LOLO-202661 format. One line per 8 residues: number of its first residue (from 0); their letters; for each residue x, y, z of N, C-alpha, C. Coordinates in steps of 0.1 Angstrom, whole numbers, plus 5000, padded with zeros to 4 digits. Each point is the difference from the previous one (the first is absolute). Example, Ala and Ser with C-alpha at 12.3 -4.5 7.8 and 13.67 -1.06 7.14 Angstrom:
% LOLO-202661
0	as	5132/4943/5078/4991/5012/5000/5009/5012/5000; 4996/5011/4993/5009/5011/5000/4992/5011/5008
This chain:
% LOLO-202661
0	mpdcsead	4994/5001/5134/4999/5011/4992/5000/5012/5010; 5008/5010/4996/5001/5011/5012/4986/5007/4996; 4996/5006/5014/4989/5006/5002/5000/5015/4991; 4987/5004/4999/5002/5014/4991/4988/5006/5002; 4997/5014/5001/4988/5008/5000/4992/5001/4988; 4988/5002/5002/4990/5001/4989/5006/5012/4990; 5006/5010/5008/5008/5010/4991/5010/4996/4990; 5007/4990/5007/5012/4995/4993/4994/4991/4988
8	lndcysci	4990/4992/5002/4994/4993/4991/4995/5011/4986; 4992/5009/5006/4997/5009/4988/5011/5006/4993; 5011/5003/5008/5012/5007/4991/5004/4991/4990; 5000/4986/5004/5004/4990/4990/4993/5000/4989; 4987/4999/5003/4988/4998/4990/5001/5011/4988; 5004/5012/5007/5000/5014/4992/5004/4999/4988; 5014/4993/5001/5007/5000/4987/4998/4989/4989; 4990/4994/5003/4993/4989/4991/4991/5004/4993
16	egfacvek	5000/5001/4986/4993/5006/4990/4985/4994/4999; 4991/5010/5002/4985/4994/5001/4995/4996/5014; 5008/5000/5010/4998/4993/5011/4988/5009/5009; 5002/5014/4998/4991/5010/5006/4984/4995/4998; 4997/4993/4987/4986/4997/5000/4997/4985/5008; 5010/4995/5006/4998/4992/5010/4995/5001/5013; 4989/4993/5006/4995/5001/5013/5005/4994/5008; 5008/5006/5013/5006/4992/5007/4994/4997/5014
24	ryfriggl	4999/4988/5006/4994/4999/5012/5010/4992/5009; 5002/5003/5011/5014/4995/5007/4990/4993/5013; 5008/4988/5002/4996/4993/5014/5013/5004/5010; 4996/5001/5011/5010/5004/5009/4999/4990/5012; 5010/4990/5002/5003/4988/5007/5008/5002/5008; 4996/5002/5015/5009/5001/5009/5001/4990/5012; 5008/4996/5006/4999/4989/5012/5003/4988/4995; 5007/4991/5009/5001/4985/4994/4989/4994/4995
32	ierlsavs	4990/5000/5010/4991/4989/4995/4991/5004/4988; 5001/5015/4996/4992/5003/4987/5008/4997/4989; 5013/5002/5003/5010/4996/4990/4999/4983/4995; 4998/4995/5010/4998/4985/4999/4988/4994/4994; 4990/5008/5001/4985/4997/4998/4993/5009/4991; 5003/5012/4999/4992/5010/4992/4986/4998/5003; 4993/4997/5013/4989/5000/5003/4992/5011/4999; 5007/5010/5005/4993/5018/5000/4999/5002/4984
40	askslhdr	5009/4998/4993/5002/5005/4989/4989/4994/4989; 4999/4985/5002/4991/4994/4994/4985/5004/5002; 4997/5007/5011/4987/5004/5002/4995/5010/4992; 5010/5008/4995/4997/5013/4990/5002/4997/4984; 5001/4987/4997/5004/4997/4987/4989/5003/4991; 4985/4997/5005/4992/5004/4990/5000/5015/4998; 5002/5011/5007/5000/5012/4998/5013/5005/4993; 5012/4994/5002/5012/5002/4994/5001/4996/4985
48	lgqadfvh	4994/4987/4998/4999/4996/4986/4989/5005/4993; 4989/5004/5006/4989/5007/4993/4994/4989/4991; 4994/5005/4989/4997/4989/4988/5009/4996/4992; 5011/4995/5003/5011/4997/4992/4994/4984/4990; 5007/5003/4987/4997/4991/4991/5012/4988/4999; 5010/5005/5004/5012/4994/5003/5011/5005/5008; 5006/4989/5006/5011/5004/5012/5012/4992/4995; 5010/5006/4999/5014/4995/4997/5007/5000/5014
56	lhglwrpl	5004/4988/5005/5008/5000/5012/5019/4999/4997; 5003/5008/5006/5016/4999/4998/5007/4995/5012; 5007/4987/4997/5007/4995/5011/4994/4986/5006; 5003/4992/5009/4995/4991/5008/5004/5003/5016; 4993/4994/5006/5002/4995/5014/4995/5012/5010; 4997/5012/4995/4996/5010/5010/4986/4999/5003; 4997/4999/5015/4985/4998/5004/4991/5008/4993; 5003/5012/4998/4990/5010/4993/4999/4997/4984
64	llrvaqyc	5009/4994/4994/4995/4994/4985/4992/4988/5002; 5003/4995/5011/4991/4988/5001/4986/5001/5002; 5000/5009/5008/4985/5004/5006/4992/5004/4987; 5007/5009/4992/4994/5007/4987/4999/4988/4990; 5006/4990/4997/4995/4989/4994/4990/4993/5002; 5000/4999/5016/4988/4993/5005/4985/5008/4998; 5003/5013/5002/4988/5010/4999/4996/4997/4984; 5007/5003/4990/4997/4996/4988/4993/4989/4998
72	ssvnvpya	5004/4989/5004/4992/4986/4997/4988/5003/5004; 4997/5005/5013/4988/5000/5008/4988/5008/4991; 5007/5009/4991/4989/5011/4993/5001/4997/4988; 5009/4989/4993/5000/4998/4988/5010/5009/4991; 5009/5009/5005/5004/5009/4992/5014/4993/4994; 5005/4996/4988/5011/4994/4995/5014/5009/5007; 5008/4991/5000/5014/5007/5004/5012/4992/4993; 5011/5008/4999/5012/4992/4995/5010/5000/5013
80	vtphgsat	5011/4995/4997/5009/5000/5011/5017/4999/4992; 5005/5011/4999/5012/5002/5000/5013/4997/5009; 5005/4987/5000/5010/4996/5013/5012/5007/5003; 5001/5009/4988/5016/5004/5000/5009/4994/5005; 5006/4988/4996/5008/4988/5005/4999/4994/5010; 4989/5005/5010/4999/4992/5010/4994/4986/5001; 5000/4994/4986/4994/4987/5002/5012/4991/4992; 5011/5004/4996/5009/4994/4994/5005/4989/5008
88	rwamshkq	5008/4992/4997/5007/4987/5008/5010/5007/5009; 5007/5009/4993/5008/5009/5007/4996/5007/5015; 4988/5006/4996/4994/5009/5013/4991/4989/5007; 4993/4991/4995/4994/4988/5011/5010/4993/5010; 5015/5000/4993/5008/4991/5010/5003/5010/5013; 4996/5012/5001/5003/5010/5010/4987/4996/5010; 5000/5001/5011/4991/4998/5012/4990/4990/4994; 5002/4990/4997/4996/4989/4993/4984/4997/5010
96	vrkrlalm	5002/4998/5012/4991/4996/5008/4987/5010/5003; 5005/5014/5001/4989/5009/4999/4993/4999/4986; 5007/4998/4988/4997/5004/4988/4987/4987/4997; 5004/4988/5005/4991/4991/4999/4989/4999/5008; 5001/5007/5011/4988/5001/5009/4992/5011/4994; 5004/5011/4995/4993/5010/4993/4993/4995/4988; 5003/4989/4995/4993/4996/4988/4991/4990/5005; 5000/4992/5009/4992/4994/5008/4988/5007/5004
104	lgwrrvle	5003/5012/5006/4989/5008/5007/4994/5009/4993; 5001/5001/4985/4991/5007/4992/5006/5003/4985; 5017/5003/5001/5004/5006/4987/4999/4989/4989; 5000/4985/5003/4998/4993/4989/4987/5003/4994; 4989/5002/5006/4987/5003/4996/4999/5013/4991; 5007/5009/5006/5001/5014/4995/5006/4999/4986; 5009/4992/5000/5011/4998/4985/4989/4993/4991; 4993/4990/5004/4994/4990/4990/4984/5005/4998
112	hasflhyl	4998/5011/5009/4986/5007/4994/5003/5014/4991; 5012/5002/4998/5005/5013/4993/4995/5001/4986; 4996/5010/4991/4997/4998/4989/5011/4997/4992; 5014/5005/5003/5012/4994/4995/5010/5006/5009; 5012/4992/4998/5013/5005/5004/5009/5004/4994; 5004/5016/5002/5009/5007/4993/5013/4997/5003; 5010/4996/4988/5013/4999/5003/5007/5008/4993; 5013/5004/5003/5007/5014/4995/5010/4993/4988
120	neteraes	5002/4986/5000/5007/4997/4989/4997/4982/5000; 5005/4995/4990/5001/4984/4998/5005/4991/5012; 5013/5006/5003/5006/4994/5011/4991/5000/5013; 4995/5010/5005/4994/5001/5011/4987/4992/5000; 4991/4999/4986/4991/4990/5000/5005/4986/5002; 5011/4997/4992/5007/4985/5001/5004/4997/5017; 5005/5011/5006/5005/4996/5012/4990/5000/5012; 4989/5005/4996/4986/4998/5011/4993/4992/4998
128	eplrasvr	5004/4989/4992/4994/4986/4999/4995/4993/5014; 5009/5000/5009/4996/4991/5015/4987/5006/5005; 4998/5011/4996/4983/5006/5004/4992/4989/4994; 4999/4995/4988/4991/4994/4993/4986/5005/5002; 5000/5013/4998/4985/5007/4999/4997/4994/4987; 4986/4995/5000/4991/4997/4988/4995/5015/4994; 5007/5008/4995/4995/5014/4995/5005/5004/4987; 4996/5007/4994/5004/5008/4988/5012/5009/5007
136	tivipngv	5013/5001/4989/5009/5009/5004/5005/5007/4987; 5003/5010/5001/5002/5010/4992/5015/5006/5001; 5008/5001/4992/5013/5009/5002/5000/5012/4990; 5003/5010/5009/4999/5016/4999/5012/5006/5005; 5009/5005/4996/5012/5004/5007/4994/5016/5008; 5011/5002/5009/5000/5012/5003/5002/5014/4989; 4997/5012/5002/5005/5008/4987/5006/5015/5008; 5005/5007/4990/5003/5013/5001/4993/5010/4994
144	smrefkpn	4997/5012/5004/4995/5011/4991/5012/5007/4995; 5001/4997/4988/5010/5007/4992/5000/5015/5000; 4990/5006/4999/4998/5017/5004/5009/5004/5009; 5000/4991/5011/5007/5005/5013/5015/5001/5000; 5005/4995/4988/5016/4998/4998/5004/5009/4989; 4993/5012/4996/5005/5009/4994/5009/5009/5006; 5012/5004/4996/5010/5010/5007/4994/5012/5007; 5003/5002/5011/4997/5009/5008/5009/5006/5010
152	eptdrdfv	5000/5013/5004/5010/5007/5007/4999/4993/5014; 5009/4996/5008/4996/4995/5013/4996/5010/5009; 4993/4998/5008/4995/5012/5011/5008/5003/5011; 5011/4991/5001/5006/5000/5013/5015/5002/4995; 5006/5013/4995/5013/5001/4996/5008/4996/5010; 5001/5001/5013/5010/4996/5009/5000/4986/4999; 4990/4991/5000/5003/4987/4999/5008/4997/4987; 4998/5007/4988/5009/4995/4988/5013/5004/5003
160	arlpqryi	5002/5014/5007/5014/5002/5001/5008/4991/5009; 4995/4991/5009/5006/4992/5007/5003/4988/4996; 4994/4994/4987/5002/4991/4993/5013/5002/4991; 5009/4985/4997/5013/5000/4995/4996/5002/4984; 5009/5002/4991/4997/4999/4987/4999/4986/4993; 5006/4992/5006/5000/4984/4994/4997/4992/5012; 4987/4990/4999/4998/4992/5011/4992/4990/4993; 4999/4990/5006/4991/4989/4999/4989/5001/5012
168	lylarlny	4986/4995/4997/4991/5003/5007/4994/4986/5006; 4997/5001/5009/4988/4989/5008/4990/5008/5004; 4988/4997/4995/4990/5005/5005/4988/4989/5002; 4998/5000/5010/4989/4987/5008/5000/5001/5015; 4992/4992/5005/5001/5000/5015/5013/4994/5006; 5004/5003/5012/5012/4993/5005/4995/4987/5007; 5002/4992/4995/4997/4984/5005/5009/4991/4996; 5004/4988/5007/5008/4991/4993/4997/4995/4990
176	nkgldllm	4987/4997/4999/4997/4994/4985/5004/5007/4987; 5004/5012/5001/5003/5011/4989/5015/4995/4996; 5007/4996/5008/5016/4996/4998/5010/5010/5002; 4996/5011/5009/5009/5011/5002/5015/4994/5003; 4999/4989/5006/5014/4996/5007/5007/4994/4987; 4993/4998/4991/5007/4995/4987/5006/5011/4990; 4989/5010/5001/5005/5016/4994/5011/5005/5007; 5001/4999/5013/5010/5008/5007/5014/4991/4996
184	aafariaa	4998/4986/5001/5013/4993/4997/5004/5004/4983; 4992/5000/4995/5001/5001/4983/5010/5016/4996; 4990/5009/5009/5009/5014/4998/5012/5000/5006; 5003/4992/5011/5016/5000/5005/5009/4993/4991; 4995/4991/4990/5007/4994/4991/5004/5008/4988; 4990/5010/4998/5004/5011/4988/5005/5014/5003; 5000/5001/5012/5002/5015/5005/5012/5005/4996; 5011/4990/5002/5014/5005/4998/5003/5005/4984
192	ahpdvhli	4993/4991/4992/5001/5003/4984/4992/5009/4995; 4989/5007/5009/4994/5011/4996/4998/5010/5011; 5008/5007/5003/5005/5009/5012/4989/5011/4999; 4994/5005/4991/4989/5012/4998/4987/4993/5002; 4999/4986/5001/4984/4997/4999/4998/4997/5017; 4985/5006/5003/4995/4996/5013/4989/4993/4999; 4995/4995/5011/4989/4992/5003/4992/5007/5009; 4987/4999/4992/4989/5009/5009/4988/4989/5002
200	iagtdfgy	4994/5000/5014/4993/4991/5002/4988/5006/5005; 4990/5000/4993/4984/5010/5005/4992/4987/5002; 4992/5004/5013/4990/4990/5002/4994/5001/5016; 4992/4997/5005/4992/5001/5012/5007/4984/5007; 5001/5003/5012/5006/4989/5008/4989/4990/5000; 5002/4985/4999/4992/4991/5003/5009/4989/5011; 5005/5005/5008/5008/4993/5011/5014/4995/4996; 5007/5007/4988/5013/4997/4999/5010/5011/4999
208	earlrqli	4996/5012/5002/5008/5013/5001/5013/5000/5010; 4997/4993/5011/5009/5000/5011/5012/4992/4995; 4998/4987/4994/5007/4990/4994/5009/5006/4987; 4991/5009/4992/5005/5007/4988/5012/5008/5004; 4999/5010/5012/5007/5009/5005/5016/4994/5004; 4996/4986/5006/5013/4994/5004/5008/4997/4987; 4993/4995/4992/5006/4995/4985/5009/5012/4994; 4993/5010/5000/5004/5015/4995/5013/5001/5008
216	tasglslr	5002/5000/5014/5010/5006/5007/5009/4988/4996; 4996/4986/5001/5012/4991/5000/5004/5002/4986; 4993/5005/4988/5010/5001/4987/5010/5009/4999; 4999/5008/5011/5012/5009/4995/4997/5013/4990; 4988/4999/4995/4995/5011/4987/4990/5006/5005; 5000/5007/5012/4990/5008/5006/4994/5011/4992; 5012/5006/4997/5001/5014/4989/4994/4998/4989; 4999/4986/4995/4996/4999/4987/4987/4994/4999
224	iqllggvy	4995/4997/5011/4985/4995/5004/4991/5011/5008; 4987/5001/4992/4990/5008/5006/4990/4992/5002; 4993/5001/5014/4987/4995/5000/4991/5011/5006; 4990/4999/4991/4989/5012/4997/4990/4999/5008; 4997/4989/5002/4984/4995/5007/4990/5003/4986; 4990/5001/5004/4987/4998/4991/5002/5013/4991; 5001/5001/4986/5000/5009/4993/4988/5001/4990; 4993/5008/5000/4988/5003/4991/4996/5009/4990
232	gdnkmhll	4992/5001/4990/4996/5009/4992/5011/5005/4993; 5001/5012/4998/5013/5008/4988/5012/4995/5005; 5002/4999/5012/5014/4999/5005/5004/4983/4996; 4989/4991/4999/5002/4985/4996/5004/5000/4984; 4992/5009/4994/5000/5000/4986/5015/5001/4995; 5005/5014/5008/5013/5004/4998/5010/4986/5001; 5000/4995/5012/5007/4987/4999/5000/4994/4992; 4990/4995/4995/4999/4990/4987/5008/5005/4990
240	rnalclch	4992/5012/4996/5006/5008/4987/5016/5001/4999; 5006/4999/5012/5014/5005/5000/5010/4991/5005; 4995/4988/5003/5010/4989/5005/5007/4994/4989; 5010/4992/5001/5007/4989/4992/4992/4990/4997; 4993/4995/5007/4994/4987/5000/4992/4998/5014; 4988/4993/4999/4994/4994/5011/5003/4986/5004; 5005/4999/5013/5004/4985/5003/4989/4995/5012; 4995/4989/4994/4987/4996/5009/5005/4983/5000
248	ptrhetfs	5009/4998/5007/5004/4985/5004/4993/4992/5012; 4985/5002/4994/4989/4991/5008/5003/4986/5002; 4999/4993/5013/4998/4989/5001/4987/4990/4996; 4988/5012/5002/4989/4993/4995/4991/5013/4998; 4992/4998/4990/4990/5012/4993/4991/4996/4994; 4987/5003/5002/4989/4995/4991/5000/5009/4989; 4999/5015/4999/4999/5010/4990/5006/5011/5007; 5010/5005/4997/5007/5013/5001/4995/5013/4993
256	vtlleama	4993/5010/5008/4997/5011/4994/5013/5008/4996; 5009/4998/5011/5012/5007/4999/5006/4997/4987; 5001/4987/4992/5006/4999/4986/4990/5006/4991; 4990/4999/5001/4989/5008/4991/5007/5016/5001; 4998/5006/5011/5005/5016/5000/5014/5001/4996; 5009/4989/5002/5013/5002/4993/4999/5002/4984; 4993/4991/4994/4999/4997/4984/4993/5013/4994; 4991/5005/5008/4991/5013/4998/5008/5009/4998
264	sslpiitt	5011/4999/5010/5012/5013/5001/5011/4998/4989; 4999/4990/4994/5013/4999/4990/5009/4994/5008; 4998/4994/5011/5012/4995/5011/5004/4986/4995; 5013/4995/4997/5003/4986/4999/4998/4996/5014; 4999/4984/4998/4998/4996/5012/5009/4986/5004; 5004/4998/5013/5006/4990/5004/4989/4993/5009; 4998/4986/4996/4989/4994/5011/5005/4985/5000; 4992/4992/5008/5004/4984/5000/4991/4994/4994
272	sqanfsei	5000/4986/4996/4987/4993/4998/4989/4996/5009; 5005/5004/5012/4990/4999/5008/4989/5011/5001; 5002/5010/4993/4992/5011/4998/4989/4995/4991; 5001/4988/4992/4989/4995/4991/4996/5010/4988; 5011/5007/4994/4996/5010/4992/5010/4999/4985; 4996/4989/4994/5009/4993/4992/5001/5011/4985; 4987/5008/5001/5001/5009/4988/5010/5008/5000; 5006/5004/5011/5012/5013/5001/5010/4996/4991
280	atagagii	5001/4987/5002/5014/4994/4989/4996/4998/4987; 4987/4997/4995/4994/4996/4989/4997/5013/4993; 5000/5012/5006/4997/5013/4993/5012/5006/5003; 5012/4997/5005/5013/5008/5000/5000/5007/5009; 4990/5002/5008/4999/5011/5011/5009/4999/5012; 5010/4988/5002/5008/5001/5011/5006/4987/4999; 5006/4995/5013/5007/4987/5002/4991/4993/5010; 5001/4987/4997/4994/4992/5011/5011/4992/5003
288	svatpdai	5003/5001/5016/5012/4995/5006/4996/4990/5008; 5010/4990/5004/4998/4989/5010/5003/5008/5012; 4995/4995/5010/4998/5010/5015/5013/4997/5008; 5011/5003/4993/5012/4998/5008/5008/5015/5000; 5008/5004/5011/5007/5012/4998/5009/5002/4987; 5005/4988/4996/5012/5000/4989/4992/5002/4986; 4987/4994/4999/4992/5002/4986/4995/5015/5000; 4996/5004/5011/4995/5015/5001/5011/5009/4996
296	aealnrlv	5011/4996/5007/5010/5009/4997/5006/5000/4986; 4998/4988/4994/5004/4998/4987/4990/5009/4990; 4988/5000/5003/4991/5008/4993/5000/5012/5002; 5003/5007/5013/5000/5014/5001/5015/5003/4993; 5011/4995/4999/5013/5004/4995/4995/5000/4983; 4991/4991/4997/4998/5001/4984/4991/5012/4999; 4991/5004/5007/4992/5013/4997/5007/5012/5003; 5006/5003/5012/5004/5012/5006/5010/5005/4990
304	gndalraq	5008/4993/4991/5010/5004/4992/4997/5000/4987; 4986/4999/4997/4995/5000/4987/4992/5008/4995; 5002/5013/4996/4989/5010/4998/4987/4993/4989; 5009/4998/4988/4990/4994/4991/4991/4991/5002; 5008/4990/5010/4990/4987/5004/4989/5004/5007; 5001/5011/5010/4988/5008/5007/4992/5003/4995; 5004/5009/4989/4989/5006/4992/4990/4989/4992; 5007/4992/4993/4993/4989/4991/4991/4992/5013
312	mgagglhl	5008/4994/5011/4987/4996/5010/4988/5009/5005; 5005/5014/5001/4989/5006/5003/4991/5003/4990; 5001/5001/4989/4990/4999/4991/4995/4987/4997; 5002/4989/5001/4994/4988/5003/4992/5001/5008; 5004/5004/5013/4989/5001/5014/4987/5008/4994; 5006/5012/4995/4989/5012/4998/4989/4993/4992; 5003/4992/4987/4992/4993/4993/4989/4992/5006; 5010/4991/5007/4990/4989/5007/4989/5005/5007
320	assrydls	5006/5011/5011/4989/5006/5008/4990/5007/4996; 5001/5007/4988/4989/5006/4995/4994/4992/4992; 5003/4991/4994/4990/4989/4991/4993/4990/5006; 5006/4996/5012/4992/4991/5006/4996/5002/5015; 5008/5011/5004/4995/5000/5017/4995/5015/5002; 4997/5007/4993/4994/5012/5002/4986/4999/5007; 4999/5006/5010/4984/5001/5006/4987/4998/4995; 5001/5008/4986/4989/4999/4993/4996/4985/4994
328	ivaasltd	5012/4994/4997/4999/4986/4995/4995/4990/5011; 5008/5001/5013/4993/4992/5007/4988/5003/5008; 4996/5014/5001/4986/5003/5005/4989/4992/4990; 5003/5002/4989/4990/4995/4989/4998/4984/5002; 5011/4995/5003/5001/4985/5003/4990/4999/5013; 5003/5004/5010/4993/4996/5012/4986/5007/4998; 4998/5009/4996/4986/5006/4993/4989/4988/4996; 5008/4994/4988/4993/4989/4996/4997/4987/5007
336	aylsaaql	5010/5000/5009/5000/4987/5008/4986/5003/5013; 5001/5013/5003/4990/5004/5009/4985/4998/4993; 4998/5004/4986/4988/5001/4994/4997/4987/4998; 5009/4991/4995/4999/4987/4999/4993/4990/5011; 5003/5003/5015/4997/4995/5010/4983/5004/5003; 5003/5014/4996/4986/5008/5006/4988/4995/4994; 5001/4995/4985/4992/4996/4994/4992/4986/5003; 5006/4996/5013/4994/4985/5004/4991/5004/5010
344	lepkhvss	5000/5015/5002/4989/5001/5014/4986/5002/4994; 4990/5000/5010/4986/5002/4998/5000/5015/4995; 4989/5004/4993/4995/5011/4992/5000/5009/5013; 4999/5000/5012/5000/5010/5010/5012/5007/5003; 5010/4992/4997/5015/5005/5001/5003/5008/4989; 4993/5006/4991/5006/5010/4989/5012/5009/5004; 5010/4999/4992/5012/5008/5002/4997/5015/5006; 5005/5005/5014/5001/5012/5004/5011/5005/5002
352	qatstfna	5009/4992/5008/5013/5004/5006/5008/4992/4999; 5015/4999/5001/5008/4990/5000/5007/5002/5013; 5000/4989/5010/5006/5003/5014/5013/4989/4999; 5010/5005/5008/5014/4991/5001/5003/5002/5014; 5004/4988/5003/5005/5003/5014/5013/4997/5000; 5013/5004/5009/5012/4996/4998/5005/5001/5014; 5009/4991/5002/5004/4998/5015/5011/5009/5004; 5008/5007/4987/5010/5008/5008/4995/5009/5011
360	neaivsgr	4989/5008/4998/4996/5010/5008/4987/4999/5007; 4998/4984/5001/4987/5000/5005/4990/5009/4997; 4997/5001/4985/4990/5010/4994/4991/4994/4991; 4990/5005/4997/4992/4996/4989/4999/5013/4989; 5002/4997/4991/4998/5012/4992/4991/4998/4988; 4990/5009/4996/4986/4999/4992/5006/5008/4987; 4995/4994/4991/5005/5007/4987/4989/5003/4988; 5003/5004/4992/4989/5006/4991/4996/4988/4992
368	klr	4987/5003/4994/4991/4990/4995/5009/4990/4989; 4997/4989/5001/5009/4991/4990/4996/5004/4984; 4989/5003/4998/4994/5001/4987/4995/5015/4998
């Protein structure tokens, strides 16, 4: 994951409703030895975690997360683990030797001693069976704050002025697994039939930008394809509100927040079965396609030229997002899970604060009281 500063993190958090009430505690991990061992960071865990009643670990394999789980076990603080897809058969097939060794050296024990494992959907839970962890599992999806998707004027009018009127949107990190090569091939197939339609690709590079630029050049459609890099805040909302559709031709996905953001923006979706989000089709929020250029092109053709269908799918997505995936619903389910686990504690661990660790920024976040 790209490095970012504490200021960058705080800027990202500032747009999350209610996050100003969360106390954030960061770990600085520098040097190869520390990154591989987290020894120095582990010495400050008592001060960093405080008197936490519950700890939520997001991700697997990082040494810091392993140290936190081991610390929790040593002081009888319960914890949960959200693998975020890193324990599925697909994920475990990559770097198999390292991951098997990691399980032997501590991660197996971490998983088996967790209060529960939190999966984002039933497919992820089923696909994580190879871990054979004899621990309770729950399924609670990601969510979005519907309040954030109310129409606002964009803050950067120059950004908006550079956008075409009609465009297909890709909004995710630039990575081979996201199927950008499939999207490029599909767009080339429909370009002649829809000469006024452009393709906008917005996302941070995760090792694929150089290859993507080669594909754009080879397509002969450079004037109709914009590569924007990461787009956030009001500019991102503008992209979502004004696109013809979101095309997310992923090869593998656990649970895409981008798909939720599109639905919250009333934007119809084209994705693949590998996105593991069958509700999109059930709710009439978009098209689930086979992960081939021809199939994706067919779906694009169907949507781009049909205003009524796009409006219908946009309405279906908005209803699904608001009725099932609003953060208030997701947060209530997670809070119930935390409280249920905390009730197993000794009386001295009366609920005083919720502490969550997440691997994305090597940070520990302490929140408000659970009750």
